[in-house]
C-alpha positions in Angstrom: -24.5 -6.0 -10.7 -22.4 -5.7 -7.3 -22.5 -8.5 -4.6 -20.5 -8.3 -1.5 -19.0 -11.8 -0.1 -17.5 -12.2 3.2 -14.0 -13.7 3.5 -13.8 -17.3 5.3 -10.9 -18.9 3.8 -7.1 -19.4 4.1 -7.5 -18.5 0.0 -9.8 -16.0 0.3 -7.5 -13.9 3.0 -4.3 -14.6 0.4 -6.4 -13.1 -2.3 -7.5 -10.2 -0.2 -3.9 -9.6 0.5 -3.0 -9.4 -2.6 -5.4 -6.8 -3.5 -4.7 -4.7 -0.9 -1.2 -4.8 -2.4 -2.5 -3.3 -5.7 -5.2 -1.4 -4.8 -2.5 0.1 -1.9 0.9 0.6 -4.5 -1.5 2.4 -7.1 -3.9 4.1 -4.7 -1.4 5.9 -1.7 2.0 7.0 -3.5 0.8 10.8 -3.7 0.1 10.5 0.2 3.1 8.1 1.8 6.4 6.9 1.3 7.1 3.7 -0.6 8.5 2.4 2.3 5.6 3.4 4.2 3.4 1.7 2.0 5.1 -1.9 2.5 5.4 -0.9 6.3 1.6 -0.5 6.8 1.1 -3.4 4.3 3.1 -5.5 6.1 1.7 -4.4 9.4 -2.0 -4.5 8.6 -3.0 -5.7 5.5 -0.1 -9.3 5.3 -1.9 -12.9 5.1 -0.9 -13.1 9.1 -2.1 -9.7 9.5 -5.6 -10.4 8.0 -5.7 -13.8 10.0 -5.1 -12.3 13.4 -7.5 -9.3 12.8 -10.0 -12.0 11.7 -9.6 -14.0 15.1 -10.5 -10.6 17.5 -13.6 -10.6 14.9 -13.0 -8.1 12.5 -14.9 -8.7 9.4 -13.6 -9.0 5.7 -15.5 -8.8 2.4 -15.2 -8.7 -1.1 -17.2 -6.5 -3.6 -17.5 -8.7 -6.6 -18.6 -6.9 -9.9 -19.2 -9.2 -13.4 -15.6 -8.6 -14.0 -14.4 -10.1 -10.6 -12.9 -8.7 -7.4 -13.8 -5.2 -7.3 -12.8 -3.8 -3.8 -13.5 -5.1 -0.4 -13.8 -3.3 3.1 -13.9 -4.8 6.5 -15.3 -4.0 10.1 -14.9 -4.7 13.7 -17.8 -4.6 16.5 -17.3 -3.1 19.0 -19.3 -2.4 22.5 -20.9 0.5 21.6 -20.4 1.0 17.7 -18.6 -0.7 14.6 -15.4 0.2 13.9 -15.0 0.9 10.0 -11.5 -0.1 9.6 -11.1 -0.2 6.2 -12.8 0.2 2.1 -11.5 0.1 -0.9 -11.5 0.5 -4.5 -9.4 -1.0 -7.5 -9.0 2.6 -9.2 -10.8 1.1 -12.5 -14.3 0.9 -10.1 -13.9 4.4 -8.4 -16.4 6.8 -9.1 -18.8 4.2 -10.1 -21.3 4.2 -7.1 -19.7 1.1 -6.0 -18.6 2.6 -2.5 -22.2 3.1 -1.8 -23.0 -0.4 -1.9 -20.1 -1.2 0.2 -21.0 2.2 2.5 -25.2 0.8 2.4 -23.7 -2.8 3.4 -21.6 -1.4 6.3 -24.6 0.5 8.2 -26.9 -3.0 7.4 -24.2 -5.2 9.3 -23.5 -2.2 11.7 -28.0 -2.6 12.5 -27.8 -6.3 12.4 -25.4 -6.6 15.2 -27.8 -3.5 17.4 -24.8 -1.2 17.0 -26.2 2.8 16.3 -22.7 4.1 15.3 -20.3 4.0 12.8 -16.8 5.6 13.2 -13.7 5.2 11.3 -10.2 6.9 10.6 -8.7 8.7 7.3 -5.7 10.2 6.6 -6.0 13.8 7.1 -4.7 14.3 3.7 -6.3 11.8 2.0 -9.3 14.6 0.8 -11.0 12.7 -1.9 -12.1 10.3 1.2 -12.6 12.9 3.3 -15.5 14.8 0.7 -17.2 11.0 0.7 -17.4 10.4 4.2 -18.9 14.1 4.8 -21.3 13.4 1.8 -22.1 10.0 3.0 -22.7 12.1 7.1 -19.9 11.5 8.9 -18.7 14.1 10.9 -15.3 14.2 12.1 -15.0 14.2 15.4 -12.0 14.2 16.8 -7.6 14.5 15.0 -5.3 11.5 16.4 -1.7 10.9 15.0 -0.8 7.2 16.3 2.9 5.8 16.2 2.6 2.6 14.7 6.3 1.8 14.7 9.3 2.1 12.3 9.5 5.9 12.6 6.1 6.2 10.9 3.0 7.4 12.4 -0.6 8.2 11.0 -2.1 11.2 11.2 -5.3 11.0 11.1 -9.6 12.1 11.1 -11.8 10.5 13.1 -14.9 10.5 11.6 -18.3 8.5 13.1 -22.1 8.5 12.0 -25.0 8.1 13.5 -27.7 4.8 12.7 -30.3 4.4 13.3 -32.1 1.1 14.4 
């Protein structure tokens, strides 16, 4: 049994930052240098970065199972669509259907907000998530290279999915 719980407190943000650090350092070394991982964690997933994102309207949610924290997701409602900013699972929780609960929640939340499109970005070389997004009905709509500073770029596909209201 899984549950999705909104992150609302400063303590929750601290827990989220620690969880993100663990997941990123476990998952991304095959794709990014440790220097880029550390930079991106500081820029996008540190306590201060997460609090700033919350102030800008981002919503953060933990996925919790019988063992505790299994992963997290973040969304940002925009004028015409919902940005799926983050969706991450701990290594021992992958390939167990947990991502389905997260995707279902994001779609439900989009509908609650009156938004009929969800979009996300994913590294062009991150093959497993790309396959999952395609399987979940997302389609590539664009490709972008974004300078994130410190000599690093994000080389991403943009995926989008239409959801009925």
